[in-house]
C-alpha positions as CSV (number, residue, x, y, z in Angstrom):
1,X,-91.2,208.6,209.3
2,X,-92.3,207.1,206.1
3,X,-90.0,207.0,203.1
4,X,-90.8,207.7,199.5
5,X,-91.1,204.7,197.2
6,X,-90.0,206.4,193.9
7,X,-89.8,209.8,192.3
8,X,-93.0,209.3,190.4
9,X,-94.9,208.3,193.6
10,X,-93.3,211.3,195.4
11,X,-94.8,213.6,192.7
12,X,-98.2,211.9,192.9
13,X,-98.2,212.3,196.7
14,X,-97.1,215.9,196.5
15,X,-100.0,216.6,194.0
16,X,-102.4,214.8,196.3
17,X,-101.3,217.0,199.2
18,X,-101.8,220.1,197.1
19,X,-105.3,218.9,196.1
20,X,-106.1,218.4,199.8
21,X,-104.8,221.8,200.8
22,X,-107.0,223.3,198.0
23,X,-110.0,221.5,199.4
24,X,-110.4,219.3,196.3
25,X,-109.9,215.9,198.1
26,X,-110.8,215.0,201.6
27,X,-108.5,213.7,204.4
28,X,-109.6,210.1,203.8
29,X,-108.6,210.2,200.2
30,X,-105.3,211.8,201.1
31,X,-104.6,209.0,203.6
32,X,-105.2,206.5,200.7
33,X,-102.5,208.3,198.8
34,X,-100.3,208.1,201.8
35,X,-100.8,204.4,202.0
36,X,-100.1,204.0,198.2
37,X,-97.2,206.4,197.9
38,X,-95.2,206.1,201.2
39,X,-93.4,203.1,202.5
40,X,-93.4,202.4,206.2
41,X,-90.1,201.9,207.9
42,X,-89.7,198.5,209.4
43,X,-89.0,198.4,213.1
44,X,-85.5,197.2,214.0
45,X,-84.8,194.2,216.2
46,X,-82.6,194.8,219.3
47,X,-79.7,193.0,217.5
48,X,-79.9,195.4,214.6
49,X,-79.8,198.4,216.8
50,X,-76.8,197.0,218.6
51,X,-75.2,196.4,215.2
52,X,-75.7,200.0,214.3
53,X,-73.8,201.1,217.4
54,X,-71.1,198.4,217.5
55,X,-70.3,198.4,213.8
56,X,-67.9,195.9,212.5
57,X,-67.8,192.8,214.8
58,X,-71.5,192.6,215.7
59,X,-72.7,193.4,212.1
60,X,-70.7,190.6,210.6
61,X,-72.8,188.1,212.5
62,X,-76.2,189.3,211.2
C-alpha cells in the first residue's frame, strides 16, 4: 500500500479523489494524482525480512 508523502500532498490527493467521485476528473487524471501524491513502498530483500523477525543480532549486520 502506498504511503502519503506529506500532509499537503495528502490534502491534494483527497481533493482529487473527491473531484473524481463528483465526476469532475477522469480516472486517468486521478491516477496521475496517485503517482504524484503517493509514494510506493520499496520491496524488502530477504535479509531485511529476516532482520524484522530476528531483531537484534541480525539487524546489527545490515
